[in-house]
C-alpha positions in Angstrom: -260.2 -69.3 -5.5 -260.7 -66.3 -7.7 -263.5 -63.8 -7.6 -265.5 -65.2 -10.5 -266.0 -68.4 -8.7 -267.1 -66.8 -5.5 -270.6 -66.3 -4.3 -271.8 -62.8 -3.2 -271.7 -63.9 0.4 -268.1 -65.0 0.1 -267.1 -61.6 -1.6 -268.8 -59.7 1.2 -266.9 -61.8 3.7 -263.7 -61.2 2.1 -264.3 -57.4 2.0 -265.1 -57.5 5.7 -262.1 -59.4 6.6 -259.9 -56.9 4.5 -261.4 -53.9 6.3 -260.8 -55.4 9.7 -257.3 -56.0 9.0 -256.8 -52.6 7.6 -258.2 -51.0 10.8 -255.9 -53.2 12.8 -253.0 -51.9 11.0 -254.2 -48.3 11.1 -255.3 -48.1 14.7 -254.4 -44.7 16.2 -251.6 -44.5 18.7 -251.9 -42.9 22.0 -251.2 -39.5 20.5 -254.2 -40.0 18.1 -252.2 -40.3 15.0 -252.1 -43.3 12.6 -248.8 -45.0 12.9 -248.8 -46.1 9.1 -250.1 -42.7 7.7 -248.8 -40.5 10.4 -251.9 -38.3 10.1 -254.5 -37.6 12.8 -257.5 -38.5 10.6 -256.5 -41.5 8.6 -258.2 -41.6 5.3 -257.7 -45.3 4.9 -259.0 -46.1 8.3 -262.2 -44.0 7.2 -262.6 -45.9 4.1 -262.4 -49.2 5.9 -265.0 -48.3 8.3 -267.3 -47.3 5.3 -266.7 -50.6 3.8 -267.8 -52.2 7.0 -270.8 -50.2 7.4 -271.9 -50.8 3.8 -271.3 -54.4 4.0 -273.2 -54.8 7.1 -276.2 -52.7 5.7 -276.4 -55.2 2.7 -278.3 -57.6 5.0 -281.1 -55.1 5.5 -281.8 -55.1 1.9 -282.6 -58.8 1.8 -285.9 -59.3 -0.1 -286.9 -62.2 2.1 -287.2 -60.0 5.1 -289.3 -57.1 3.5 -292.4 -56.2 5.5 -295.8 -57.5 4.2 -297.7 -54.9 2.2 -300.3 -54.3 4.7 -297.4 -53.4 7.2 -295.9 -50.8 5.0 -298.7 -48.3 5.3 -299.1 -48.8 9.2 -302.3 -50.5 9.2 -302.3 -53.9 10.9 -303.0 -57.0 8.8 -306.7 -58.0 8.5 -307.5 -61.5 10.5 
């Protein structure tokens, strides 16, 4: 299936799977260098970590889980 027919959740899941796959291929060797890039600080692995971090933060922005208006200012809700 191509991207125009995928939901946002499916696109997010594919991004996560791709980032994990990249991290597996660019895992540092015992000497600390990436076996693919042959560098100590692999920019590809760094980008994959950024994608994972961003994709997991998206769940925090869900509007259904936003606190109630009275909770935002620190006062308890009135009973």
